[in-house]
All heavy atoms as a GROMACS GRO file, in nm:
protein
  588
    1MET      N    1  -6.168 -27.015  11.443
    1MET     CA    2  -6.299 -26.975  11.400
    1MET      C    3  -6.294 -26.844  11.321
    1MET      O    4  -6.313 -26.842  11.204
    1MET     CB    5  -6.391 -26.957  11.521
    1MET     CG    6  -6.421 -27.083  11.591
    1MET     SD    7  -6.589 -27.113  11.547
    1MET     CE    8  -6.622 -27.258  11.635
    2GLY      N    9  -6.268 -26.735  11.393
    2GLY     CA   10  -6.267 -26.605  11.327
    2GLY      C   11  -6.134 -26.580  11.258
    2GLY      O   12  -6.034 -26.645  11.284
    3MET      N   13  -6.134 -26.486  11.169
    3MET     CA   14  -6.013 -26.454  11.093
    3MET      C   15  -5.960 -26.316  11.134
    3MET      O   16  -5.917 -26.239  11.052
    3MET     CB   17  -6.044 -26.455  10.943
    3MET     CG   18  -6.089 -26.587  10.890
    3MET     SD   19  -5.964 -26.714  10.901
    3MET     CE   20  -5.853 -26.662  10.774
    4CYS      N   21  -5.966 -26.286  11.262
    4CYS     CA   22  -5.924 -26.154  11.308
    4CYS      C   23  -5.773 -26.139  11.310
    4CYS      O   24  -5.719 -26.043  11.258
    4CYS     CB   25  -5.980 -26.127  11.447
    4CYS     SG   26  -6.161 -26.123  11.449
    5PHE      N   27  -5.701 -26.232  11.374
    5PHE     CA   28  -5.557 -26.222  11.388
    5PHE      C   29  -5.491 -26.349  11.338
    5PHE      O   30  -5.549 -26.458  11.350
    5PHE     CB   31  -5.519 -26.201  11.535
    5PHE     CG   32  -5.575 -26.074  11.593
    5PHE    CD1   33  -5.683 -26.077  11.680
    5PHE    CD2   34  -5.520 -25.951  11.560
    5PHE    CE1   35  -5.735 -25.960  11.733
    5PHE    CE2   36  -5.570 -25.834  11.614
    5PHE     CZ   37  -5.679 -25.838  11.700
    6PRO      N   38  -5.373 -26.340  11.281
    6PRO     CA   39  -5.304 -26.462  11.239
    6PRO      C   40  -5.258 -26.542  11.361
    6PRO      O   41  -5.236 -26.487  11.468
    6PRO     CB   42  -5.185 -26.412  11.158
    6PRO     CG   43  -5.162 -26.273  11.206
    6PRO     CD   44  -5.297 -26.220  11.249
    7CYS      N   45  -5.250 -26.669  11.343
    7CYS     CA   46  -5.202 -26.754  11.450
    7CYS      C   47  -5.058 -26.717  11.483
    7CYS      O   48  -4.982 -26.674  11.395
    7CYS     CB   49  -5.210 -26.901  11.410
    7CYS     SG   50  -5.380 -26.954  11.385
    8PRO      N   51  -5.015 -26.734  11.607
    8PRO     CA   52  -4.880 -26.693  11.645
    8PRO      C   53  -4.770 -26.763  11.566
    8PRO      O   54  -4.666 -26.705  11.540
    8PRO     CB   55  -4.871 -26.731  11.793
    8PRO     CG   56  -5.011 -26.754  11.838
    8PRO     CD   57  -5.093 -26.783  11.719
    9GLY      N   58  -4.790 -26.884  11.522
    9GLY     CA   59  -4.687 -26.956  11.448
    9GLY      C   60  -4.685 -26.923  11.299
    9GLY      O   61  -4.590 -26.954  11.228
   10GLU      N   62  -4.790 -26.860  11.248
   10GLU     CA   63  -4.800 -26.830  11.104
   10GLU      C   64  -4.751 -26.688  11.075
   10GLU      O   65  -4.769 -26.597  11.154
   10GLU     CB   66  -4.944 -26.843  11.058
   10GLU     CG   67  -5.000 -26.983  11.066
   10GLU     CD   68  -5.145 -26.988  11.020
   10GLU    OE1   69  -5.191 -26.894  10.955
   10GLU    OE2   70  -5.211 -27.088  11.052
   11ALA      N   71  -4.693 -26.672  10.961
   11ALA     CA   72  -4.650 -26.540  10.917
   11ALA      C   73  -4.767 -26.471  10.846
   11ALA      O   74  -4.854 -26.536  10.789
   11ALA     CB   75  -4.531 -26.551  10.822
   12SER      N   76  -4.770 -26.340  10.852
   12SER     CA   77  -4.877 -26.268  10.785
   12SER      C   78  -4.859 -26.280  10.634
   12SER      O   79  -4.746 -26.295  10.584
   12SER     CB   80  -4.875 -26.121  10.826
   12SER     OG   81  -4.754 -26.061  10.787
   13PRO      N   82  -4.968 -26.274  10.558
   13PRO     CA   83  -4.956 -26.287  10.412
   13PRO      C   84  -4.873 -26.172  10.356
   13PRO      O   85  -4.882 -26.059  10.405
   13PRO     CB   86  -5.099 -26.282  10.362
   13PRO     CG   87  -5.179 -26.226  10.473
   13PRO     CD   88  -5.104 -26.254  10.601
   14PRO      N   89  -4.792 -26.199  10.255
   14PRO     CA   90  -4.707 -26.092  10.200
   14PRO      C   91  -4.790 -25.985  10.130
   14PRO      O   92  -4.886 -26.015  10.061
   14PRO     CB   93  -4.617 -26.165  10.101
   14PRO     CG   94  -4.694 -26.287  10.064
   14PRO     CD   95  -4.775 -26.324  10.186
   15SER      N   96  -4.753 -25.860  10.153
   15SER     CA   97  -4.824 -25.751  10.085
   15SER      C   98  -4.759 -25.731   9.948
   15SER      O   99  -4.640 -25.752   9.931
   15SER     CB  100  -4.815 -25.622  10.168
   15SER     OG  101  -4.681 -25.584  10.182
   16PRO      N  102  -4.839 -25.690   9.849
   16PRO     CA  103  -4.782 -25.671   9.714
   16PRO      C  104  -4.680 -25.558   9.712
   16PRO      O  105  -4.690 -25.462   9.788
   16PRO     CB  106  -4.903 -25.640   9.628
   16PRO     CG  107  -5.010 -25.597   9.722
   16PRO     CD  108  -4.980 -25.660   9.854
   17ASP      N  109  -4.584 -25.571   9.624
   17ASP     CA  110  -4.481 -25.470   9.606
   17ASP      C  111  -4.547 -25.341   9.556
   17ASP      O  112  -4.644 -25.345   9.481
   17ASP     CB  113  -4.378 -25.521   9.505
   17ASP     CG  114  -4.262 -25.426   9.486
   17ASP    OD1  115  -4.234 -25.348   9.579
   17ASP    OD2  116  -4.200 -25.432   9.378
   18LEU      N  117  -4.496 -25.225   9.595
   18LEU     CA  118  -4.556 -25.098   9.554
   18LEU      C  119  -4.556 -25.080   9.403
   18LEU      O  120  -4.654 -25.033   9.345
   18LEU     CB  121  -4.482 -24.981   9.620
   18LEU     CG  122  -4.508 -24.965   9.771
   18LEU    CD1  123  -4.425 -24.849   9.825
   18LEU    CD2  124  -4.655 -24.940   9.797
   19GLU      N  125  -4.445 -25.117   9.337
   19GLU     CA  126  -4.439 -25.104   9.190
   19GLU      C  127  -4.541 -25.195   9.124
   19GLU      O  128  -4.607 -25.158   9.028
   19GLU     CB  129  -4.298 -25.136   9.140
   19GLU     CG  130  -4.195 -25.032   9.177
   19GLU     CD  131  -4.227 -24.896   9.115
   19GLU    OE1  132  -4.270 -24.891   8.998
   19GLU    OE2  133  -4.209 -24.795   9.186
   20GLU      N  134  -4.555 -25.316   9.176
   20GLU     CA  135  -4.652 -25.411   9.120
   20GLU      C  136  -4.794 -25.359   9.141
   20GLU      O  137  -4.878 -25.367   9.051
   20GLU     CB  138  -4.634 -25.546   9.191
   20GLU     CG  139  -4.724 -25.656   9.137
   20GLU     CD  140  -4.700 -25.787   9.210
   20GLU    OE1  141  -4.586 -25.812   9.254
   20GLU    OE2  142  -4.797 -25.864   9.222
   21LYS      N  143  -4.819 -25.303   9.257
   21LYS     CA  144  -4.952 -25.248   9.286
   21LYS      C  145  -4.983 -25.131   9.194
   21LYS      O  146  -5.093 -25.121   9.140
   21LYS     CB  147  -4.957 -25.204   9.432
   21LYS     CG  148  -5.094 -25.164   9.479
   21LYS     CD  149  -5.093 -25.135   9.628
   21LYS     CE  150  -5.231 -25.098   9.677
   21LYS     NZ  151  -5.232 -25.071   9.821
   22ARG      N  152  -4.886 -25.042   9.174
   22ARG     CA  153  -4.906 -24.927   9.084
   22ARG      C  154  -4.933 -24.973   8.941
   22ARG      O  155  -5.017 -24.917   8.872
   22ARG     CB  156  -4.785 -24.835   9.088
   22ARG     CG  157  -4.775 -24.754   9.212
   22ARG     CD  158  -4.659 -24.658   9.205
   22ARG     NE  159  -4.644 -24.590   9.332
   22ARG     CZ  160  -4.529 -24.569   9.393
   22ARG    NH1  161  -4.417 -24.609   9.336
   22ARG    NH2  162  -4.523 -24.507   9.508
   23ALA      N  163  -4.858 -25.075   8.897
   23ALA     CA  164  -4.876 -25.125   8.761
   23ALA      C  165  -5.017 -25.182   8.743
   23ALA      O  166  -5.082 -25.159   8.641
   23ALA     CB  167  -4.772 -25.232   8.730
   24LYS      N  168  -5.064 -25.256   8.843
   24LYS     CA  169  -5.199 -25.313   8.834
   24LYS      C  170  -5.305 -25.204   8.834
   24LYS      O  171  -5.402 -25.211   8.760
   24LYS     CB  172  -5.223 -25.409   8.950
   24LYS     CG  173  -5.153 -25.541   8.936
   24LYS     CD  174  -5.187 -25.634   9.050
   24LYS     CE  175  -5.116 -25.767   9.035
   24LYS     NZ  176  -5.150 -25.859   9.144
   25LEU      N  177  -5.286 -25.102   8.917
   25LEU     CA  178  -5.382 -24.992   8.921
   25LEU      C  179  -5.384 -24.916   8.788
   25LEU      O  180  -5.491 -24.878   8.738
   25LEU     CB  181  -5.350 -24.896   9.036
   25LEU     CG  182  -5.379 -24.949   9.176
   25LEU    CD1  183  -5.326 -24.852   9.281
   25LEU    CD2  184  -5.527 -24.972   9.196
   26ALA      N  185  -5.267 -24.893   8.729
   26ALA     CA  186  -5.260 -24.824   8.600
   26ALA      C  187  -5.327 -24.906   8.491
   26ALA      O  188  -5.400 -24.852   8.407
   26ALA     CB  189  -5.115 -24.795   8.564
   27GLU      N  190  -5.304 -25.036   8.492
   27GLU     CA  191  -5.365 -25.124   8.392
   27GLU      C  192  -5.517 -25.123   8.406
   27GLU      O  193  -5.590 -25.116   8.307
   27GLU     CB  194  -5.311 -25.266   8.412
   27GLU     CG  195  -5.362 -25.366   8.311
   27GLU     CD  196  -5.302 -25.504   8.335
   27GLU    OE1  197  -5.180 -25.512   8.356
   27GLU    OE2  198  -5.379 -25.600   8.332
   28ALA      N  199  -5.566 -25.126   8.529
   28ALA     CA  200  -5.710 -25.123   8.552
   28ALA      C  201  -5.769 -24.990   8.506
   28ALA      O  202  -5.878 -24.987   8.447
   28ALA     CB  203  -5.740 -25.147   8.699
   29ALA      N  204  -5.699 -24.880   8.529
   29ALA     CA  205  -5.748 -24.749   8.487
   29ALA      C  206  -5.756 -24.740   8.335
   29ALA      O  207  -5.854 -24.689   8.280
   29ALA     CB  208  -5.658 -24.639   8.541
   30GLU      N  209  -5.655 -24.792   8.265
   30GLU     CA  210  -5.657 -24.791   8.119
   30GLU      C  211  -5.772 -24.876   8.066
   30GLU      O  212  -5.841 -24.838   7.971
   30GLU     CB  213  -5.525 -24.844   8.064
   30GLU     CG  214  -5.410 -24.748   8.083
   30GLU     CD  215  -5.278 -24.807   8.037
   30GLU    OE1  216  -5.277 -24.919   7.981
   30GLU    OE2  217  -5.175 -24.740   8.057
   31ARG      N  218  -5.795 -24.990   8.129
   31ARG     CA  219  -5.904 -25.078   8.086
   31ARG      C  220  -6.039 -25.010   8.107
   31ARG      O  221  -6.126 -25.016   8.021
   31ARG     CB  222  -5.897 -25.209   8.164
   31ARG     CG  223  -5.994 -25.314   8.116
   31ARG     CD  224  -5.972 -25.450   8.180
   31ARG     NE  225  -5.972 -25.445   8.327
   31ARG     CZ  226  -5.868 -25.470   8.403
   31ARG    NH1  227  -5.751 -25.499   8.350
   31ARG    NH2  228  -5.876 -25.464   8.534
   32ARG      N  229  -6.056 -24.938   8.219
   32ARG     CA  230  -6.182 -24.867   8.243
   32ARG      C  231  -6.202 -24.755   8.141
   32ARG      O  232  -6.313 -24.734   8.094
   32ARG     CB  233  -6.183 -24.807   8.384
   32ARG     CG  234  -6.211 -24.908   8.492
   32ARG     CD  235  -6.242 -24.840   8.624
   32ARG     NE  236  -6.137 -24.749   8.667
   32ARG     CZ  237  -6.034 -24.782   8.743
   32ARG    NH1  238  -6.020 -24.905   8.784
   32ARG    NH2  239  -5.944 -24.690   8.777
   33GLN      N  240  -6.094 -24.685   8.104
   33GLN     CA  241  -6.106 -24.579   8.003
   33GLN      C  242  -6.148 -24.636   7.869
   33GLN      O  243  -6.232 -24.579   7.800
   33GLN     CB  244  -5.974 -24.504   7.989
   33GLN     CG  245  -5.947 -24.408   8.101
   33GLN     CD  246  -5.817 -24.332   8.082
   33GLN    OE1  247  -5.729 -24.377   8.009
   33GLN    NE2  248  -5.806 -24.218   8.146
   34LYS      N  249  -6.089 -24.749   7.829
   34LYS     CA  250  -6.126 -24.810   7.702
   34LYS      C  251  -6.272 -24.854   7.703
   34LYS      O  252  -6.344 -24.836   7.606
   34LYS     CB  253  -6.037 -24.930   7.672
   34LYS     CG  254  -5.899 -24.894   7.627
   34LYS     CD  255  -5.819 -25.018   7.592
   34LYS     CE  256  -5.680 -24.983   7.545
   34LYS     NZ  257  -5.602 -25.103   7.511
   35GLU      N  258  -6.316 -24.913   7.814
   35GLU     CA  259  -6.454 -24.957   7.823
   35GLU      C  260  -6.550 -24.839   7.819
   35GLU      O  261  -6.654 -24.846   7.756
   35GLU     CB  262  -6.473 -25.038   7.952
   35GLU     CG  263  -6.407 -25.173   7.949
   35GLU     CD  264  -6.414 -25.245   8.083
   35GLU    OE1  265  -6.469 -25.187   8.180
   35GLU    OE2  266  -6.362 -25.357   8.091
   36ALA      N  267  -6.514 -24.731   7.887
   36ALA     CA  268  -6.601 -24.613   7.889
   36ALA      C  269  -6.606 -24.548   7.751
   36ALA      O  270  -6.711 -24.498   7.709
   36ALA     CB  271  -6.551 -24.512   7.992
   37ALA      N  272  -6.494 -24.549   7.678
   37ALA     CA  273  -6.491 -24.486   7.546
   37ALA      C  274  -6.574 -24.564   7.446
   37ALA      O  275  -6.632 -24.507   7.353
   37ALA     CB  276  -6.347 -24.475   7.497
   38SER      N  277  -6.581 -24.695   7.461
   38SER     CA  278  -6.652 -24.777   7.363
   38SER      C  279  -6.792 -24.816   7.411
   38SER      O  280  -6.856 -24.899   7.347
   38SER     CB  281  -6.571 -24.903   7.332
   38SER     OG  282  -6.559 -24.983   7.448
   39ARG      N  283  -6.839 -24.760   7.518
   39ARG     CA  284  -6.972 -24.795   7.569
   39ARG      C  285  -7.080 -24.753   7.470
   39ARG      O  286  -7.084 -24.641   7.426
   39ARG     CB  287  -6.994 -24.726   7.703
   39ARG     CG  288  -7.126 -24.766   7.767
   39ARG     CD  289  -7.137 -24.716   7.907
   39ARG     NE  290  -7.045 -24.792   7.990
   39ARG     CZ  291  -6.972 -24.742   8.087
   39ARG    NH1  292  -6.980 -24.614   8.114
   39ARG    NH2  293  -6.892 -24.817   8.158
   40GLY      N  294  -7.163 -24.847   7.432
   40GLY     CA  295  -7.272 -24.820   7.341
   40GLY      C  296  -7.233 -24.826   7.194
   40GLY      O  297  -7.317 -24.808   7.107
   41ILE      N  298  -7.108 -24.854   7.163
   41ILE     CA  299  -7.062 -24.862   7.024
   41ILE      C  300  -7.043 -25.009   6.990
   41ILE      O  301  -6.973 -25.081   7.059
   41ILE     CB  302  -6.930 -24.785   7.005
   41ILE    CG1  303  -6.950 -24.638   7.040
   41ILE    CG2  304  -6.880 -24.800   6.862
   41ILE    CD1  305  -6.822 -24.558   7.040
   42LEU      N  306  -7.108 -25.053   6.882
   42LEU     CA  307  -7.098 -25.193   6.844
   42LEU      C  308  -6.968 -25.224   6.772
   42LEU      O  309  -6.905 -25.327   6.796
   42LEU     CB  310  -7.217 -25.233   6.756
   42LEU     CG  311  -7.354 -25.222   6.825
   42LEU    CD1  312  -7.464 -25.257   6.725
   42LEU    CD2  313  -7.361 -25.313   6.946
   43ASP      N  314  -6.926 -25.136   6.680
   43ASP     CA  315  -6.804 -25.160   6.603
   43ASP      C  316  -6.705 -25.047   6.632
   43ASP      O  317  -6.707 -24.941   6.569
   43ASP     CB  318  -6.835 -25.167   6.454
   43ASP     CG  319  -6.717 -25.216   6.372
   43ASP    OD1  320  -6.616 -25.255   6.432
   43ASP    OD2  321  -6.728 -25.216   6.248
   44VAL      N  322  -6.619 -25.070   6.729
   44VAL     CA  323  -6.525 -24.967   6.775
   44VAL      C  324  -6.425 -24.932   6.665
   44VAL      O  325  -6.392 -24.815   6.645
   44VAL     CB  326  -6.451 -25.015   6.902
   44VAL    CG1  327  -6.350 -24.912   6.946
   44VAL    CG2  328  -6.550 -25.044   7.012
   45ARG      N  329  -6.379 -25.030   6.591
   45ARG     CA  330  -6.277 -25.007   6.488
   45ARG      C  331  -6.328 -24.911   6.380
   45ARG      O  332  -6.256 -24.821   6.338
   45ARG     CB  333  -6.235 -25.140   6.425
   45ARG     CG  334  -6.119 -25.122   6.327
   45ARG     CD  335  -6.072 -25.255   6.273
   45ARG     NE  336  -6.011 -25.331   6.380
   45ARG     CZ  337  -6.017 -25.463   6.392
   45ARG    NH1  338  -6.081 -25.533   6.303
   45ARG    NH2  339  -5.959 -25.525   6.492
   46SER      N  340  -6.451 -24.929   6.334
   46SER     CA  341  -6.503 -24.841   6.229
   46SER      C  342  -6.519 -24.698   6.280
   46SER      O  343  -6.495 -24.602   6.205
   46SER     CB  344  -6.636 -24.893   6.175
   46SER     OG  345  -6.737 -24.881   6.273
   47VAL      N  346  -6.557 -24.682   6.405
   47VAL     CA  347  -6.571 -24.548   6.461
   47VAL      C  348  -6.435 -24.480   6.467
   47VAL      O  349  -6.422 -24.362   6.434
   47VAL     CB  350  -6.635 -24.555   6.602
   47VAL    CG1  351  -6.632 -24.419   6.669
   47VAL    CG2  352  -6.777 -24.605   6.591
   48GLU      N  353  -6.330 -24.554   6.506
   48GLU     CA  354  -6.196 -24.496   6.511
   48GLU      C  355  -6.147 -24.458   6.372
   48GLU      O  356  -6.085 -24.353   6.353
   48GLU     CB  357  -6.099 -24.595   6.576
   48GLU     CG  358  -6.122 -24.614   6.724
   48GLU     CD  359  -6.031 -24.718   6.784
   48GLU    OE1  360  -5.945 -24.773   6.712
   48GLU    OE2  361  -6.044 -24.744   6.905
   49GLU      N  362  -6.176 -24.542   6.272
   49GLU     CA  363  -6.135 -24.511   6.135
   49GLU      C  364  -6.204 -24.386   6.084
   49GLU      O  365  -6.141 -24.301   6.020
   49GLU     CB  366  -6.166 -24.630   6.043
   49GLU     CG  367  -6.076 -24.750   6.066
   49GLU     CD  368  -6.117 -24.870   5.984
   49GLU    OE1  369  -6.216 -24.862   5.907
   49GLU    OE2  370  -6.051 -24.974   5.998
   50LYS      N  371  -6.333 -24.371   6.114
   50LYS     CA  372  -6.407 -24.252   6.070
   50LYS      C  373  -6.351 -24.127   6.137
   50LYS      O  374  -6.338 -24.022   6.075
   50LYS     CB  375  -6.555 -24.267   6.104
   50LYS     CG  376  -6.627 -24.366   6.016
   50LYS     CD  377  -6.771 -24.380   6.056
   50LYS     CE  378  -6.841 -24.487   5.974
   50LYS     NZ  379  -6.981 -24.505   6.016
   51ARG      N  380  -6.316 -24.138   6.266
   51ARG     CA  381  -6.262 -24.023   6.339
   51ARG      C  382  -6.127 -23.983   6.280
   51ARG      O  383  -6.100 -23.864   6.260
   51ARG     CB  384  -6.246 -24.057   6.487
   51ARG     CG  385  -6.194 -23.942   6.570
   51ARG     CD  386  -6.175 -23.980   6.715
   51ARG     NE  387  -6.097 -24.102   6.733
   51ARG     CZ  388  -5.964 -24.108   6.731
   51ARG    NH1  389  -5.895 -23.998   6.709
   51ARG    NH2  390  -5.901 -24.222   6.748
   52LYS      N  391  -6.041 -24.082   6.248
   52LYS     CA  392  -5.910 -24.052   6.190
   52LYS      C  393  -5.925 -23.988   6.052
   52LYS      O  394  -5.853 -23.895   6.018
   52LYS     CB  395  -5.826 -24.180   6.180
   52LYS     CG  396  -5.776 -24.227   6.314
   52LYS     CD  397  -5.696 -24.354   6.300
   52LYS     CE  398  -5.651 -24.406   6.436
   52LYS     NZ  399  -5.576 -24.532   6.424
   53LYS      N  400  -6.021 -24.037   5.973
   53LYS     CA  401  -6.044 -23.982   5.840
   53LYS      C  402  -6.092 -23.837   5.850
   53LYS      O  403  -6.046 -23.750   5.775
   53LYS     CB  404  -6.148 -24.067   5.766
   53LYS     CG  405  -6.169 -24.027   5.623
   53LYS     CD  406  -6.265 -24.121   5.554
   53LYS     CE  407  -6.287 -24.082   5.410
   53LYS     NZ  408  -6.381 -24.172   5.342
   54LYS      N  409  -6.180 -23.811   5.946
   54LYS     CA  410  -6.230 -23.675   5.966
   54LYS      C  411  -6.118 -23.582   6.008
   54LYS      O  412  -6.108 -23.469   5.957
   54LYS     CB  413  -6.340 -23.677   6.073
   54LYS     CG  414  -6.404 -23.544   6.097
   54LYS     CD  415  -6.514 -23.554   6.201
   54LYS     CE  416  -6.576 -23.419   6.229
   54LYS     NZ  417  -6.679 -23.426   6.332
   55GLU      N  418  -6.030 -23.627   6.098
   55GLU     CA  419  -5.916 -23.545   6.140
   55GLU      C  420  -5.823 -23.516   6.024
   55GLU      O  421  -5.771 -23.406   6.010
   55GLU     CB  422  -5.840 -23.614   6.253
   55GLU     CG  423  -5.914 -23.616   6.385
   55GLU     CD  424  -5.840 -23.694   6.493
   55GLU    OE1  425  -5.732 -23.749   6.464
   55GLU    OE2  426  -5.891 -23.701   6.606
   56LYS      N  427  -5.803 -23.616   5.937
   56LYS     CA  428  -5.716 -23.598   5.821
   56LYS      C  429  -5.773 -23.492   5.728
   56LYS      O  430  -5.700 -23.405   5.679
   56LYS     CB  431  -5.700 -23.731   5.748
   56LYS     CG  432  -5.607 -23.727   5.629
   56LYS     CD  433  -5.598 -23.862   5.563
   56LYS     CE  434  -5.513 -23.858   5.439
   56LYS     NZ  435  -5.510 -23.986   5.368
   57ILE      N  436  -5.902 -23.497   5.703
   57ILE     CA  437  -5.967 -23.399   5.616
   57ILE      C  438  -5.956 -23.260   5.677
   57ILE      O  439  -5.928 -23.161   5.607
   57ILE     CB  440  -6.114 -23.438   5.590
   57ILE    CG1  441  -6.119 -23.566   5.504
   57ILE    CG2  442  -6.191 -23.325   5.525
   57ILE    CD1  443  -6.258 -23.625   5.489
   58GLU      N  444  -5.978 -23.249   5.809
   58GLU     CA  445  -5.968 -23.120   5.875
   58GLU      C  446  -5.827 -23.063   5.866
   58GLU      O  447  -5.809 -22.942   5.847
   58GLU     CB  448  -6.010 -23.132   6.021
   58GLU     CG  449  -6.159 -23.152   6.038
   58GLU     CD  450  -6.199 -23.176   6.182
   58GLU    OE1  451  -6.111 -23.189   6.270
   58GLU    OE2  452  -6.320 -23.183   6.208
   59LYS      N  453  -5.725 -23.149   5.877
   59LYS     CA  454  -5.587 -23.104   5.864
   59LYS      C  455  -5.560 -23.054   5.723
   59LYS      O  456  -5.490 -22.954   5.703
   59LYS     CB  457  -5.490 -23.216   5.899
   59LYS     CG  458  -5.478 -23.243   6.046
   59LYS     CD  459  -5.379 -23.353   6.074
   59LYS     CE  460  -5.372 -23.386   6.222
   59LYS     NZ  461  -5.276 -23.494   6.249
   60GLN      N  462  -5.614 -23.123   5.622
   60GLN     CA  463  -5.595 -23.080   5.483
   60GLN      C  464  -5.659 -22.944   5.460
   60GLN      O  465  -5.602 -22.858   5.392
   60GLN     CB  466  -5.653 -23.183   5.387
   60GLN     CG  467  -5.572 -23.310   5.377
   60GLN     CD  468  -5.638 -23.412   5.285
   60GLN    OE1  469  -5.752 -23.396   5.244
   60GLN    NE2  470  -5.566 -23.519   5.256
   61ILE      N  471  -5.777 -22.923   5.516
   61ILE     CA  472  -5.846 -22.795   5.500
   61ILE      C  473  -5.767 -22.684   5.568
   61ILE      O  474  -5.750 -22.575   5.514
   61ILE     CB  475  -5.990 -22.804   5.555
   61ILE    CG1  476  -6.074 -22.896   5.466
   61ILE    CG2  477  -6.053 -22.665   5.565
   61ILE    CD1  478  -6.212 -22.927   5.521
   62ALA      N  479  -5.716 -22.714   5.688
   62ALA     CA  480  -5.638 -22.613   5.761
   62ALA      C  481  -5.507 -22.582   5.690
   62ALA      O  482  -5.461 -22.468   5.689
   62ALA     CB  483  -5.610 -22.662   5.903
   63ALA      N  484  -5.446 -22.682   5.627
   63ALA     CA  485  -5.319 -22.662   5.558
   63ALA      C  486  -5.337 -22.584   5.428
   63ALA      O  487  -5.247 -22.513   5.385
   63ALA     CB  488  -5.253 -22.796   5.529
   64SER      N  489  -5.454 -22.595   5.365
   64SER     CA  490  -5.476 -22.526   5.239
   64SER      C  491  -5.492 -22.375   5.258
   64SER      O  492  -5.477 -22.299   5.165
   64SER     CB  493  -5.598 -22.583   5.167
   64SER     OG  494  -5.716 -22.555   5.240
   65GLY      N  495  -5.524 -22.334   5.380
   65GLY     CA  496  -5.535 -22.190   5.408
   65GLY      C  497  -5.673 -22.137   5.375
   65GLY      O  498  -5.761 -22.210   5.328
   66PRO      N  499  -5.694 -22.009   5.397
   66PRO     CA  500  -5.824 -21.950   5.369
   66PRO      C  501  -5.849 -21.942   5.218
   66PRO      O  502  -5.755 -21.932   5.140
   66PRO     CB  503  -5.815 -21.809   5.430
   66PRO     CG  504  -5.669 -21.780   5.432
   66PRO     CD  505  -5.601 -21.912   5.452
   67PRO      N  506  -5.974 -21.949   5.177
   67PRO     CA  507  -6.004 -21.942   5.033
   67PRO      C  508  -5.970 -21.805   4.976
   67PRO      O  509  -5.978 -21.704   5.045
   67PRO     CB  510  -6.155 -21.969   5.025
   67PRO     CG  511  -6.206 -21.935   5.161
   67PRO     CD  512  -6.094 -21.962   5.258
   68SER      N  513  -5.929 -21.804   4.852
   68SER     CA  514  -5.894 -21.678   4.788
   68SER      C  515  -6.021 -21.600   4.754
   68SER      O  516  -6.130 -21.652   4.760
   68SER     CB  517  -5.813 -21.704   4.661
   68SER     OG  518  -5.890 -21.778   4.570
   69GLU      N  519  -6.004 -21.474   4.710
   69GLU     CA  520  -6.121 -21.391   4.680
   69GLU      C  521  -6.188 -21.431   4.550
   69GLU      O  522  -6.293 -21.383   4.518
   69GLU     CB  523  -6.078 -21.245   4.675
   69GLU     CG  524  -6.038 -21.191   4.810
   69GLU     CD  525  -6.007 -21.043   4.802
   69GLU    OE1  526  -6.060 -20.975   4.714
   69GLU    OE2  527  -5.928 -21.000   4.886
   70GLY      N  528  -6.125 -21.517   4.474
   70GLY     CA  529  -6.184 -21.558   4.346
   70GLY      C  530  -6.279 -21.675   4.360
   70GLY      O  531  -6.289 -21.758   4.272
   71GLY      N  532  -6.352 -21.682   4.469
   71GLY     CA  533  -6.445 -21.791   4.495
   71GLY      C  534  -6.573 -21.777   4.415
   71GLY      O  535  -6.574 -21.730   4.300
   72LEU      N  536  -6.683 -21.812   4.474
   72LEU     CA  537  -6.812 -21.804   4.406
   72LEU      C  538  -6.855 -21.658   4.388
   72LEU      O  539  -6.830 -21.574   4.474
   72LEU     CB  540  -6.919 -21.877   4.489
   72LEU     CG  541  -6.900 -22.026   4.508
   72LEU    CD1  542  -7.007 -22.081   4.601
   72LEU    CD2  543  -6.909 -22.098   4.375
   73ARG      N  544  -6.920 -21.632   4.277
   73ARG     CA  545  -6.969 -21.497   4.249
   73ARG      C  546  -7.117 -21.502   4.219
   73ARG      O  547  -7.164 -21.592   4.151
   73ARG     CB  548  -6.895 -21.436   4.129
   73ARG     CG  549  -6.749 -21.419   4.157
   73ARG     CD  550  -6.680 -21.354   4.041
   73ARG     NE  551  -6.539 -21.351   4.066
   73ARG     CZ  552  -6.459 -21.259   4.017
   73ARG    NH1  553  -6.505 -21.168   3.938
   73ARG    NH2  554  -6.332 -21.263   4.044
   74TRP      N  555  -7.186 -21.404   4.268
   74TRP     CA  556  -7.328 -21.396   4.244
   74TRP      C  557  -7.355 -21.290   4.139
   74TRP      O  558  -7.293 -21.184   4.139
   74TRP     CB  559  -7.400 -21.356   4.373
   74TRP     CG  560  -7.393 -21.463   4.477
   74TRP    CD1  561  -7.296 -21.485   4.568
   74TRP    CD2  562  -7.490 -21.564   4.498
   74TRP    NE1  563  -7.323 -21.592   4.645
   74TRP    CE2  564  -7.443 -21.645   4.605
   74TRP    CE3  565  -7.611 -21.598   4.439
   74TRP    CZ2  566  -7.514 -21.755   4.652
   74TRP    CZ3  567  -7.680 -21.708   4.488
   74TRP    CH2  568  -7.632 -21.784   4.592
   75THR      N  569  -7.445 -21.324   4.051
   75THR     CA  570  -7.485 -21.225   3.949
   75THR      C  571  -7.635 -21.205   3.957
   75THR      O  572  -7.710 -21.299   3.981
   75THR     CB  573  -7.447 -21.272   3.808
   75THR    OG1  574  -7.508 -21.399   3.784
   75THR    CG2  575  -7.297 -21.285   3.794
   76VAL      N  576  -7.676 -21.082   3.938
   76VAL     CA  577  -7.818 -21.050   3.939
   76VAL      C  578  -7.856 -21.008   3.798
   76VAL      O  579  -7.794 -20.920   3.740
   76VAL     CB  580  -7.848 -20.938   4.041
   76VAL    CG1  581  -7.997 -20.906   4.039
   76VAL    CG2  582  -7.802 -20.978   4.179
   77SER      N  583  -7.957 -21.072   3.744
   77SER     CA  584  -7.997 -21.035   3.608
   77SER      C  585  -8.131 -20.968   3.605
   77SER      O  586  -8.208 -20.972   3.693
   77SER     CB  587  -7.999 -21.157   3.516
   77SER     OG  588  -8.080 -21.257   3.570
   0.00000   0.00000   0.00000
């Protein structure tokens, strides 16, 4: 009737291997992170492309260095 104890003639169900259990937990954690990152976004690929493009532009600006003193000049007439 109840499922409290295994019958004396039956062996207990095998427990999962520790490495297998860790791998499953890691996979589940990665899947949850991906789902949380894309929550509310309809087109994930386009958002990633825009983010990469923005990072590329920021790197180019940082690599070019500070602007020289010969920038814009104001004249008063």
